[in-house]
PDB file of N, CA, C and O in Angstrom:
ATOM      1  N   MET A   1       0.144   9.749 -14.697  1.00  0.00           N
ATOM      2  CA  MET A   1       1.403   8.734 -13.732  1.00  0.00           C
ATOM      3  C   MET A   1      -0.192   8.515 -12.839  1.00  0.00           C
ATOM      4  O   MET A   1      -1.177   9.240 -12.705  1.00  0.00           O
ATOM      5  N   ASP A   2       0.116   7.341 -12.421  1.00  0.00           N
ATOM      6  CA  ASP A   2      -0.814   6.065 -11.116  1.00  0.00           C
ATOM      7  C   ASP A   2      -0.990   6.639  -9.552  1.00  0.00           C
ATOM      8  O   ASP A   2       0.050   6.641  -8.894  1.00  0.00           O
ATOM      9  N   ILE A   3      -1.978   7.035  -9.016  1.00  0.00           N
ATOM     10  CA  ILE A   3      -1.887   7.534  -7.609  1.00  0.00           C
ATOM     11  C   ILE A   3      -1.135   5.917  -6.705  1.00  0.00           C
ATOM     12  O   ILE A   3      -0.693   5.906  -5.556  1.00  0.00           O
ATOM     13  N   LYS A   4      -1.186   5.021  -7.424  1.00  0.00           N
ATOM     14  CA  LYS A   4      -0.303   3.877  -6.371  1.00  0.00           C
ATOM     15  C   LYS A   4       1.400   4.220  -6.507  1.00  0.00           C
ATOM     16  O   LYS A   4       2.266   3.916  -5.687  1.00  0.00           O
ATOM     17  N   HIS A   5       1.559   4.870  -7.669  1.00  0.00           N
ATOM     18  CA  HIS A   5       3.255   5.049  -7.587  1.00  0.00           C
ATOM     19  C   HIS A   5       3.237   6.740  -6.670  1.00  0.00           C
ATOM     20  O   HIS A   5       4.213   7.107  -6.014  1.00  0.00           O
ATOM     21  N   MET A   6       2.157   7.452  -6.784  1.00  0.00           N
ATOM     22  CA  MET A   6       2.657   8.133  -5.892  1.00  0.00           C
ATOM     23  C   MET A   6       2.851   7.846  -4.262  1.00  0.00           C
ATOM     24  O   MET A   6       3.666   8.394  -3.520  1.00  0.00           O
ATOM     25  N   LYS A   7       1.940   6.902  -3.945  1.00  0.00           N
ATOM     26  CA  LYS A   7       1.705   6.048  -2.789  1.00  0.00           C
ATOM     27  C   LYS A   7       3.318   5.392  -2.761  1.00  0.00           C
ATOM     28  O   LYS A   7       3.853   5.398  -1.653  1.00  0.00           O
ATOM     29  N   TYR A   8       3.683   5.134  -3.292  1.00  0.00           N
ATOM     30  CA  TYR A   8       4.999   4.310  -3.021  1.00  0.00           C
ATOM     31  C   TYR A   8       5.718   5.533  -2.594  1.00  0.00           C
ATOM     32  O   TYR A   8       5.598   5.901  -1.425  1.00  0.00           O
ATOM     33  N   PHE A   9       6.684   6.406  -3.686  1.00  0.00           N
ATOM     34  CA  PHE A   9       6.645   7.282  -3.626  1.00  0.00           C
ATOM     35  C   PHE A   9       6.997   7.947  -2.217  1.00  0.00           C
ATOM     36  O   PHE A   9       8.145   8.336  -2.001  1.00  0.00           O
ATOM     37  N   VAL A  10       6.136   8.049  -1.407  1.00  0.00           N
ATOM     38  CA  VAL A  10       5.791   9.007  -0.768  1.00  0.00           C
ATOM     39  C   VAL A  10       6.240   7.540   0.600  1.00  0.00           C
ATOM     40  O   VAL A  10       6.864   7.872   1.607  1.00  0.00           O
ATOM     41  N   GLU A  11       5.957   6.545   0.461  1.00  0.00           N
ATOM     42  CA  GLU A  11       6.044   5.252   1.431  1.00  0.00           C
ATOM     43  C   GLU A  11       7.633   5.694   1.568  1.00  0.00           C
ATOM     44  O   GLU A  11       8.190   6.065   2.601  1.00  0.00           O
ATOM     45  N   VAL A  12       8.315   5.530   0.020  1.00  0.00           N
ATOM     46  CA  VAL A  12      10.160   5.744   0.329  1.00  0.00           C
ATOM     47  C   VAL A  12      10.987   6.373   1.102  1.00  0.00           C
ATOM     48  O   VAL A  12      11.997   6.039   1.721  1.00  0.00           O
ATOM     49  N   VAL A  13      10.025   7.967   0.887  1.00  0.00           N
ATOM     50  CA  VAL A  13      10.641   8.939   1.948  1.00  0.00           C
ATOM     51  C   VAL A  13      10.751   8.885   3.222  1.00  0.00           C
ATOM     52  O   VAL A  13      11.674   9.210   3.970  1.00  0.00           O
ATOM     53  N   LYS A  14       8.953   8.111   3.557  1.00  0.00           N
ATOM     54  CA  LYS A  14       8.905   7.988   5.091  1.00  0.00           C
ATOM     55  C   LYS A  14      10.241   7.239   5.602  1.00  0.00           C
ATOM     56  O   LYS A  14      11.186   7.835   6.120  1.00  0.00           O
ATOM     57  N   GLN A  15      10.187   5.925   5.395  1.00  0.00           N
ATOM     58  CA  GLN A  15      11.026   4.985   5.467  1.00  0.00           C
ATOM     59  C   GLN A  15      11.914   5.255   4.686  1.00  0.00           C
ATOM     60  O   GLN A  15      12.434   4.190   4.355  1.00  0.00           O
ATOM     61  N   GLY A  16      12.303   5.934   4.286  1.00  0.00           N
ATOM     62  CA  GLY A  16      13.671   6.611   3.694  1.00  0.00           C
ATOM     63  C   GLY A  16      14.734   5.667   3.311  1.00  0.00           C
ATOM     64  O   GLY A  16      15.858   5.503   3.785  1.00  0.00           O
ATOM     65  N   GLY A  17      13.979   4.951   2.121  1.00  0.00           N
ATOM     66  CA  GLY A  17      14.435   3.541   1.795  1.00  0.00           C
ATOM     67  C   GLY A  17      13.829   3.106   1.008  1.00  0.00           C
ATOM     68  O   GLY A  17      12.651   3.141   1.365  1.00  0.00           O
ATOM     69  N   MET A  18      14.044   2.290  -0.797  1.00  0.00           N
ATOM     70  CA  MET A  18      13.691   1.290  -1.062  1.00  0.00           C
ATOM     71  C   MET A  18      12.811   0.248  -0.234  1.00  0.00           C
ATOM     72  O   MET A  18      11.581   0.202  -0.238  1.00  0.00           O
ATOM     73  N   THR A  19      13.783  -0.677   0.561  1.00  0.00           N
ATOM     74  CA  THR A  19      13.596  -1.940   0.869  1.00  0.00           C
ATOM     75  C   THR A  19      13.030  -1.669   2.164  1.00  0.00           C
ATOM     76  O   THR A  19      12.430  -2.692   2.495  1.00  0.00           O
ATOM     77  N   ASN A  20      12.912  -0.644   3.208  1.00  0.00           N
ATOM     78  CA  ASN A  20      11.949  -0.690   4.015  1.00  0.00           C
ATOM     79  C   ASN A  20      10.665  -0.188   3.581  1.00  0.00           C
ATOM     80  O   ASN A  20       9.634  -0.725   3.984  1.00  0.00           O
ATOM     81  N   ALA A  21      10.641   0.816   2.776  1.00  0.00           N
ATOM     82  CA  ALA A  21       9.239   0.817   2.152  1.00  0.00           C
ATOM     83  C   ALA A  21       8.523  -0.771   1.140  1.00  0.00           C
ATOM     84  O   ALA A  21       7.388  -1.243   1.068  1.00  0.00           O
ATOM     85  N   SER A  22       9.276  -0.997   0.785  1.00  0.00           N
ATOM     86  CA  SER A  22       8.728  -2.661  -0.099  1.00  0.00           C
ATOM     87  C   SER A  22       8.383  -3.330   0.539  1.00  0.00           C
ATOM     88  O   SER A  22       7.719  -4.250   0.062  1.00  0.00           O
ATOM     89  N   LYS A  23       8.710  -3.271   2.609  1.00  0.00           N
ATOM     90  CA  LYS A  23       8.594  -4.860   3.516  1.00  0.00           C
ATOM     91  C   LYS A  23       7.479  -3.593   4.036  1.00  0.00           C
ATOM     92  O   LYS A  23       6.443  -4.186   4.334  1.00  0.00           O
ATOM     93  N   SER A  24       7.319  -2.309   4.224  1.00  0.00           N
ATOM     94  CA  SER A  24       6.283  -1.821   5.125  1.00  0.00           C
ATOM     95  C   SER A  24       4.688  -2.007   3.670  1.00  0.00           C
ATOM     96  O   SER A  24       3.630  -2.437   4.130  1.00  0.00           O
ATOM     97  N   LEU A  25       4.715  -1.721   2.385  1.00  0.00           N
ATOM     98  CA  LEU A  25       4.124  -2.025   1.385  1.00  0.00           C
ATOM     99  C   LEU A  25       3.640  -3.665   1.477  1.00  0.00           C
ATOM    100  O   LEU A  25       2.621  -4.235   1.088  1.00  0.00           O
ATOM    101  N   TYR A  26       4.567  -4.025   2.008  1.00  0.00           N
ATOM    102  CA  TYR A  26       4.475  -5.456   1.356  1.00  0.00           C
ATOM    103  C   TYR A  26       4.351  -5.490  -0.437  1.00  0.00           C
ATOM    104  O   TYR A  26       3.436  -5.961  -1.112  1.00  0.00           O
ATOM    105  N   ILE A  27       5.313  -4.976  -0.782  1.00  0.00           N
ATOM    106  CA  ILE A  27       5.381  -5.420  -1.854  1.00  0.00           C
ATOM    107  C   ILE A  27       7.298  -5.757  -2.469  1.00  0.00           C
ATOM    108  O   ILE A  27       8.366  -5.717  -1.858  1.00  0.00           O
ATOM    109  N   ALA A  28       7.005  -6.014  -3.665  1.00  0.00           N
ATOM    110  CA  ALA A  28       8.619  -6.457  -3.987  1.00  0.00           C
ATOM    111  C   ALA A  28       9.209  -5.130  -3.934  1.00  0.00           C
ATOM    112  O   ALA A  28       8.296  -4.304  -3.909  1.00  0.00           O
ATOM    113  N   GLN A  29      10.773  -4.379  -3.896  1.00  0.00           N
ATOM    114  CA  GLN A  29      11.726  -3.757  -3.728  1.00  0.00           C
ATOM    115  C   GLN A  29      11.521  -3.271  -5.395  1.00  0.00           C
ATOM    116  O   GLN A  29      10.922  -2.204  -5.527  1.00  0.00           O
ATOM    117  N   PRO A  30      12.042  -4.076  -6.874  1.00  0.00           N
ATOM    118  CA  PRO A  30      11.711  -3.771  -7.251  1.00  0.00           C
ATOM    119  C   PRO A  30      10.602  -2.656  -8.457  1.00  0.00           C
ATOM    120  O   PRO A  30      10.627  -1.742  -9.281  1.00  0.00           O
ATOM    121  N   THR A  31       9.571  -3.824  -7.584  1.00  0.00           N
ATOM    122  CA  THR A  31       8.361  -2.842  -7.866  1.00  0.00           C
ATOM    123  C   THR A  31       8.505  -1.160  -7.752  1.00  0.00           C
ATOM    124  O   THR A  31       8.324  -0.093  -8.338  1.00  0.00           O
ATOM    125  N   ILE A  32       8.962  -1.785  -6.560  1.00  0.00           N
ATOM    126  CA  ILE A  32       8.697  -0.056  -6.042  1.00  0.00           C
ATOM    127  C   ILE A  32       9.456   1.228  -7.035  1.00  0.00           C
ATOM    128  O   ILE A  32       9.045   2.287  -7.509  1.00  0.00           O
ATOM    129  N   SER A  33      11.305   0.196  -7.057  1.00  0.00           N
ATOM    130  CA  SER A  33      12.064   0.848  -7.439  1.00  0.00           C
ATOM    131  C   SER A  33      11.488   1.342  -9.172  1.00  0.00           C
ATOM    132  O   SER A  33      11.772   2.525  -9.354  1.00  0.00           O
ATOM    133  N   LYS A  34      10.812   0.738 -10.347  1.00  0.00           N
ATOM    134  CA  LYS A  34      10.408   0.627 -11.522  1.00  0.00           C
ATOM    135  C   LYS A  34       9.232   1.920 -11.061  1.00  0.00           C
ATOM    136  O   LYS A  34       9.391   2.973 -11.678  1.00  0.00           O
ATOM    137  N   ALA A  35       8.607   1.903 -10.498  1.00  0.00           N
ATOM    138  CA  ALA A  35       7.630   2.833  -9.899  1.00  0.00           C
ATOM    139  C   ALA A  35       8.095   4.569 -10.339  1.00  0.00           C
ATOM    140  O   ALA A  35       7.942   5.368 -11.263  1.00  0.00           O
ATOM    141  N   ILE A  36       9.032   4.432  -8.383  1.00  0.00           N
ATOM    142  CA  ILE A  36      10.189   5.162  -9.020  1.00  0.00           C
ATOM    143  C   ILE A  36      10.405   6.022 -10.443  1.00  0.00           C
ATOM    144  O   ILE A  36       9.678   6.927 -10.851  1.00  0.00           O
ATOM    145  N   LYS A  37      11.724   5.432 -11.144  1.00  0.00           N
ATOM    146  CA  LYS A  37      11.710   4.977 -12.126  1.00  0.00           C
ATOM    147  C   LYS A  37      11.078   5.973 -13.586  1.00  0.00           C
ATOM    148  O   LYS A  37      11.436   6.590 -14.590  1.00  0.00           O
ATOM    149  N   ASP A  38       9.661   5.466 -12.616  1.00  0.00           N
ATOM    150  CA  ASP A  38       8.444   5.546 -14.142  1.00  0.00           C
ATOM    151  C   ASP A  38       8.047   7.025 -13.684  1.00  0.00           C
ATOM    152  O   ASP A  38       7.666   7.655 -14.671  1.00  0.00           O
ATOM    153  N   ILE A  39       8.024   7.501 -12.953  1.00  0.00           N
ATOM    154  CA  ILE A  39       7.008   8.977 -12.192  1.00  0.00           C
ATOM    155  C   ILE A  39       8.422   9.614 -12.802  1.00  0.00           C
ATOM    156  O   ILE A  39       8.374  10.127 -13.920  1.00  0.00           O
ATOM    157  N   GLU A  40       9.223   9.594 -12.336  1.00  0.00           N
ATOM    158  CA  GLU A  40      10.892   9.991 -13.003  1.00  0.00           C
ATOM    159  C   GLU A  40      11.689  10.746 -14.236  1.00  0.00           C
ATOM    160  O   GLU A  40      12.523  11.645 -14.346  1.00  0.00           O
ATOM    161  N   ALA A  41      10.474   9.293 -15.650  1.00  0.00           N
ATOM    162  CA  ALA A  41      10.033   9.469 -16.405  1.00  0.00           C
ATOM    163  C   ALA A  41       9.379  10.257 -16.994  1.00  0.00           C
ATOM    164  O   ALA A  41       9.770  10.841 -18.005  1.00  0.00           O
ATOM    165  N   GLU A  42       8.577  10.365 -16.609  1.00  0.00           N
ATOM    166  CA  GLU A  42       7.391  11.093 -16.615  1.00  0.00           C
ATOM    167  C   GLU A  42       8.026  12.377 -16.684  1.00  0.00           C
ATOM    168  O   GLU A  42       8.412  13.084 -17.615  1.00  0.00           O
ATOM    169  N   MET A  43       8.024  12.486 -15.343  1.00  0.00           N
ATOM    170  CA  MET A  43       8.589  14.473 -14.916  1.00  0.00           C
ATOM    171  C   MET A  43       9.588  15.025 -15.531  1.00  0.00           C
ATOM    172  O   MET A  43       9.410  16.184 -15.904  1.00  0.00           O
ATOM    173  N   ALA A  44      10.458  14.598 -15.720  1.00  0.00           N
ATOM    174  CA  ALA A  44      11.873  14.291 -16.500  1.00  0.00           C
ATOM    175  C   ALA A  44      12.567  15.073 -15.578  1.00  0.00           C
ATOM    176  O   ALA A  44      12.854  16.197 -15.990  1.00  0.00           O
ATOM    177  N   VAL A  45      12.929  14.783 -14.408  1.00  0.00           N
ATOM    178  CA  VAL A  45      13.802  14.984 -13.228  1.00  0.00           C
ATOM    179  C   VAL A  45      14.127  13.824 -12.370  1.00  0.00           C
ATOM    180  O   VAL A  45      13.241  12.987 -12.196  1.00  0.00           O
ATOM    181  N   PRO A  46      15.125  13.688 -11.887  1.00  0.00           N
ATOM    182  CA  PRO A  46      15.597  13.188 -10.892  1.00  0.00           C
ATOM    183  C   PRO A  46      14.474  13.217  -9.516  1.00  0.00           C
ATOM    184  O   PRO A  46      14.073  14.239  -8.959  1.00  0.00           O
ATOM    185  N   LEU A  47      14.342  12.701  -9.389  1.00  0.00           N
ATOM    186  CA  LEU A  47      13.260  12.674  -7.490  1.00  0.00           C
ATOM    187  C   LEU A  47      14.511  12.792  -6.567  1.00  0.00           C
ATOM    188  O   LEU A  47      14.761  13.565  -5.643  1.00  0.00           O
ATOM    189  N   PHE A  48      15.151  11.856  -7.076  1.00  0.00           N
ATOM    190  CA  PHE A  48      16.370  11.027  -5.070  1.00  0.00           C
ATOM    191  C   PHE A  48      17.784  11.881  -6.247  1.00  0.00           C
ATOM    192  O   PHE A  48      17.772  11.977  -7.474  1.00  0.00           O
ATOM    193  N   ASP A  49      18.960  12.415  -5.141  1.00  0.00           N
ATOM    194  CA  ASP A  49      20.234  12.013  -5.814  1.00  0.00           C
ATOM    195  C   ASP A  49      20.954  10.517  -5.057  1.00  0.00           C
ATOM    196  O   ASP A  49      21.050  10.200  -3.872  1.00  0.00           O
ATOM    197  N   ARG A  50      21.283   9.974  -6.034  1.00  0.00           N
ATOM    198  CA  ARG A  50      21.255   8.739  -5.736  1.00  0.00           C
ATOM    199  C   ARG A  50      23.120   8.306  -5.832  1.00  0.00           C
ATOM    200  O   ARG A  50      23.696   7.238  -6.040  1.00  0.00           O
ATOM    201  N   SER A  51      23.742  10.056  -5.502  1.00  0.00           N
ATOM    202  CA  SER A  51      25.232   9.660  -5.796  1.00  0.00           C
ATOM    203  C   SER A  51      25.694   9.588  -3.783  1.00  0.00           C
ATOM    204  O   SER A  51      26.889   9.616  -3.490  1.00  0.00           O
ATOM    205  N   LYS A  52      24.938   9.526  -2.974  1.00  0.00           N
ATOM    206  CA  LYS A  52      25.021   9.278  -1.327  1.00  0.00           C
ATOM    207  C   LYS A  52      25.280   8.151  -1.534  1.00  0.00           C
ATOM    208  O   LYS A  52      25.780   7.943  -2.640  1.00  0.00           O
ATOM    209  N   ARG A  53      25.114   7.165  -0.788  1.00  0.00           N
ATOM    210  CA  ARG A  53      24.548   6.146  -0.096  1.00  0.00           C
ATOM    211  C   ARG A  53      23.212   5.553   0.337  1.00  0.00           C
ATOM    212  O   ARG A  53      22.812   4.397   0.199  1.00  0.00           O
ATOM    213  N   SER A  54      22.394   6.993   1.098  1.00  0.00           N
ATOM    214  CA  SER A  54      20.922   7.537   1.724  1.00  0.00           C
ATOM    215  C   SER A  54      20.741   7.701   0.372  1.00  0.00           C
ATOM    216  O   SER A  54      21.551   7.963  -0.518  1.00  0.00           O
ATOM    217  N   LEU A  55      18.854   7.392   0.341  1.00  0.00           N
ATOM    218  CA  LEU A  55      18.795   8.267  -0.462  1.00  0.00           C
ATOM    219  C   LEU A  55      18.302   9.986  -0.638  1.00  0.00           C
ATOM    220  O   LEU A  55      17.297  10.219   0.033  1.00  0.00           O
ATOM    221  N   VAL A  56      18.600  10.667  -1.073  1.00  0.00           N
ATOM    222  CA  VAL A  56      18.441  12.131  -0.938  1.00  0.00           C
ATOM    223  C   VAL A  56      17.243  12.501  -1.878  1.00  0.00           C
ATOM    224  O   VAL A  56      17.117  11.852  -2.916  1.00  0.00           O
ATOM    225  N   LEU A  57      16.203  13.670  -1.534  1.00  0.00           N
ATOM    226  CA  LEU A  57      15.333  13.852  -2.041  1.00  0.00           C
ATOM    227  C   LEU A  57      16.691  15.566  -2.435  1.00  0.00           C
ATOM    228  O   LEU A  57      17.554  16.220  -1.850  1.00  0.00           O
ATOM    229  N   THR A  58      15.980  15.494  -3.810  1.00  0.00           N
ATOM    230  CA  THR A  58      16.390  16.894  -5.100  1.00  0.00           C
ATOM    231  C   THR A  58      15.070  18.146  -4.601  1.00  0.00           C
ATOM    232  O   THR A  58      14.039  18.039  -3.937  1.00  0.00           O
ATOM    233  N   ASP A  59      15.686  19.207  -5.250  1.00  0.00           N
ATOM    234  CA  ASP A  59      14.624  20.165  -4.648  1.00  0.00           C
ATOM    235  C   ASP A  59      13.027  19.454  -5.725  1.00  0.00           C
ATOM    236  O   ASP A  59      11.944  19.778  -5.238  1.00  0.00           O
ATOM    237  N   ALA A  60      12.981  18.857  -6.626  1.00  0.00           N
ATOM    238  CA  ALA A  60      12.507  18.878  -7.167  1.00  0.00           C
ATOM    239  C   ALA A  60      11.695  17.753  -6.470  1.00  0.00           C
ATOM    240  O   ALA A  60      10.482  17.545  -6.503  1.00  0.00           O
ATOM    241  N   GLY A  61      12.774  17.025  -5.773  1.00  0.00           N
ATOM    242  CA  GLY A  61      11.812  15.928  -4.953  1.00  0.00           C
ATOM    243  C   GLY A  61      11.050  15.867  -3.759  1.00  0.00           C
ATOM    244  O   GLY A  61      10.132  15.184  -3.305  1.00  0.00           O
ATOM    245  N   LYS A  62      11.912  17.036  -3.335  1.00  0.00           N
ATOM    246  CA  LYS A  62      10.973  18.012  -2.322  1.00  0.00           C
ATOM    247  C   LYS A  62       9.495  18.430  -2.826  1.00  0.00           C
ATOM    248  O   LYS A  62       8.576  17.975  -2.144  1.00  0.00           O
ATOM    249  N   ILE A  63       9.220  19.067  -3.699  1.00  0.00           N
ATOM    250  CA  ILE A  63       7.790  19.925  -4.352  1.00  0.00           C
ATOM    251  C   ILE A  63       6.930  18.447  -4.306  1.00  0.00           C
ATOM    252  O   ILE A  63       5.914  18.379  -3.614  1.00  0.00           O
ATOM    253  N   PHE A  64       7.448  17.171  -5.158  1.00  0.00           N
ATOM    254  CA  PHE A  64       6.946  16.101  -5.465  1.00  0.00           C
ATOM    255  C   PHE A  64       6.332  15.780  -4.207  1.00  0.00           C
ATOM    256  O   PHE A  64       5.114  15.719  -4.036  1.00  0.00           O
ATOM    257  N   TYR A  65       7.272  15.563  -3.270  1.00  0.00           N
ATOM    258  CA  TYR A  65       6.793  14.882  -1.857  1.00  0.00           C
ATOM    259  C   TYR A  65       5.675  15.475  -1.265  1.00  0.00           C
ATOM    260  O   TYR A  65       4.795  14.791  -0.743  1.00  0.00           O
ATOM    261  N   GLU A  66       5.633  17.024  -1.317  1.00  0.00           N
ATOM    262  CA  GLU A  66       4.533  17.651  -0.831  1.00  0.00           C
ATOM    263  C   GLU A  66       3.170  17.292  -1.428  1.00  0.00           C
ATOM    264  O   GLU A  66       2.114  16.936  -0.904  1.00  0.00           O
ATOM    265  N   LYS A  67       3.550  17.506  -2.728  1.00  0.00           N
ATOM    266  CA  LYS A  67       2.165  17.705  -3.548  1.00  0.00           C
ATOM    267  C   LYS A  67       1.477  15.903  -3.678  1.00  0.00           C
ATOM    268  O   LYS A  67       0.297  15.573  -3.567  1.00  0.00           O
ATOM    269  N   ALA A  68       2.556  15.094  -3.913  1.00  0.00           N
ATOM    270  CA  ALA A  68       2.068  13.761  -3.737  1.00  0.00           C
ATOM    271  C   ALA A  68       1.795  13.227  -2.430  1.00  0.00           C
ATOM    272  O   ALA A  68       1.747  11.998  -2.396  1.00  0.00           O
ATOM    273  N   GLN A  69       1.618  13.790  -1.423  1.00  0.00           N
ATOM    274  CA  GLN A  69       1.470  13.662   0.665  1.00  0.00           C
ATOM    275  C   GLN A  69       0.271  14.511   0.306  1.00  0.00           C
ATOM    276  O   GLN A  69      -0.692  14.312   1.046  1.00  0.00           O
ATOM    277  N   GLN A  70       0.104  15.341  -0.575  1.00  0.00           N
ATOM    278  CA  GLN A  70      -1.801  16.286  -1.120  1.00  0.00           C
ATOM    279  C   GLN A  70      -2.466  15.270  -0.870  1.00  0.00           C
ATOM    280  O   GLN A  70      -3.140  14.733   0.009  1.00  0.00           O
ATOM    281  N   LEU A  71      -1.800  15.057  -2.684  1.00  0.00           N
ATOM    282  CA  LEU A  71      -2.997  14.091  -3.857  1.00  0.00           C
ATOM    283  C   LEU A  71      -3.276  12.314  -2.584  1.00  0.00           C
ATOM    284  O   LEU A  71      -4.129  11.536  -3.013  1.00  0.00           O
ATOM    285  N   CYS A  72      -2.857  12.072  -1.793  1.00  0.00           N
ATOM    286  CA  CYS A  72      -2.907  10.901  -1.470  1.00  0.00           C
ATOM    287  C   CYS A  72      -3.644  11.185  -0.174  1.00  0.00           C
ATOM    288  O   CYS A  72      -4.629  10.468  -0.001  1.00  0.00           O
ATOM    289  N   SER A  73      -3.377  12.098   0.797  1.00  0.00           N
ATOM    290  CA  SER A  73      -5.046  12.909   1.407  1.00  0.00           C
ATOM    291  C   SER A  73      -5.997  12.777   0.849  1.00  0.00           C
ATOM    292  O   SER A  73      -6.763  11.867   1.166  1.00  0.00           O
ATOM    293  N   ILE A  74      -6.282  13.635  -0.174  1.00  0.00           N
ATOM    294  CA  ILE A  74      -6.987  13.861  -0.965  1.00  0.00           C
ATOM    295  C   ILE A  74      -7.518  12.108  -1.006  1.00  0.00           C
ATOM    296  O   ILE A  74      -8.049  11.449  -0.113  1.00  0.00           O
ATOM    297  N   GLU A  75      -7.217  11.800  -2.094  1.00  0.00           N
ATOM    298  CA  GLU A  75      -7.776  10.726  -2.279  1.00  0.00           C
ATOM    299  C   GLU A  75      -8.282  10.177  -0.838  1.00  0.00           C
ATOM    300  O   GLU A  75      -9.462  10.403  -0.571  1.00  0.00           O
ATOM    301  N   GLU A  76      -7.620   9.582  -0.030  1.00  0.00           N
ATOM    302  CA  GLU A  76      -8.326   9.063   1.027  1.00  0.00           C
ATOM    303  C   GLU A  76      -9.498   9.638   1.758  1.00  0.00           C
ATOM    304  O   GLU A  76     -10.530   9.165   2.233  1.00  0.00           O
ATOM    305  N   SER A  77      -8.935  10.900   1.670  1.00  0.00           N
ATOM    306  CA  SER A  77     -10.265  11.535   2.749  1.00  0.00           C
ATOM    307  C   SER A  77     -11.997  11.593   1.341  1.00  0.00           C
ATOM    308  O   SER A  77     -13.180  11.907   1.479  1.00  0.00           O
ATOM    309  N   THR A  78     -11.188  11.123   0.220  1.00  0.00           N
ATOM    310  CA  THR A  78     -12.235  10.979  -0.716  1.00  0.00           C
ATOM    311  C   THR A  78     -13.404   9.920  -0.682  1.00  0.00           C
ATOM    312  O   THR A  78     -14.633   9.976  -0.644  1.00  0.00           O
ATOM    313  N   TYR A  79     -12.216   8.690  -0.723  1.00  0.00           N
ATOM    314  CA  TYR A  79     -12.968   7.226  -0.118  1.00  0.00           C
ATOM    315  C   TYR A  79     -13.899   7.215   1.373  1.00  0.00           C
ATOM    316  O   TYR A  79     -14.851   6.490   1.662  1.00  0.00           O
ATOM    317  N   ASN A  80     -13.176   8.404   2.262  1.00  0.00           N
ATOM    318  CA  ASN A  80     -13.960   7.566   3.448  1.00  0.00           C
ATOM    319  C   ASN A  80     -14.654   8.348   3.592  1.00  0.00           C
ATOM    320  O   ASN A  80     -15.051   8.329   4.757  1.00  0.00           O
ATOM    321  N   ALA A  81     -15.391   9.662   2.623  1.00  0.00           N
ATOM    322  CA  ALA A  81     -16.092  10.499   2.813  1.00  0.00           C
ATOM    323  C   ALA A  81     -17.143   9.616   2.083  1.00  0.00           C
ATOM    324  O   ALA A  81     -18.134   9.459   2.796  1.00  0.00           O
ATOM    325  N   VAL A  82     -17.249   8.855   0.618  1.00  0.00           N
ATOM    326  CA  VAL A  82     -18.374   8.080   0.055  1.00  0.00           C
ATOM    327  C   VAL A  82     -18.402   7.111   0.307  1.00  0.00           C
ATOM    328  O   VAL A  82     -19.305   6.389  -0.116  1.00  0.00           O
TER     329      VAL A  82
END
């Protein structure tokens, strides 16, 4: 799993959707969508409940979001320290 994919996932959750996340990250929306699908395939669980109009985190998605935030924070602080 790529840390970039985790960053995309975190931004999707923060922005409330893939379109807003793509605008904030200056990345094409299909790139973000594919990254999320790749994470879900690797983890073998859905991270979002897509049955509703908006993206809602599943229980697994909530856990992954918390851990992804921590890992992204560690990566950022490591770069800053070095």
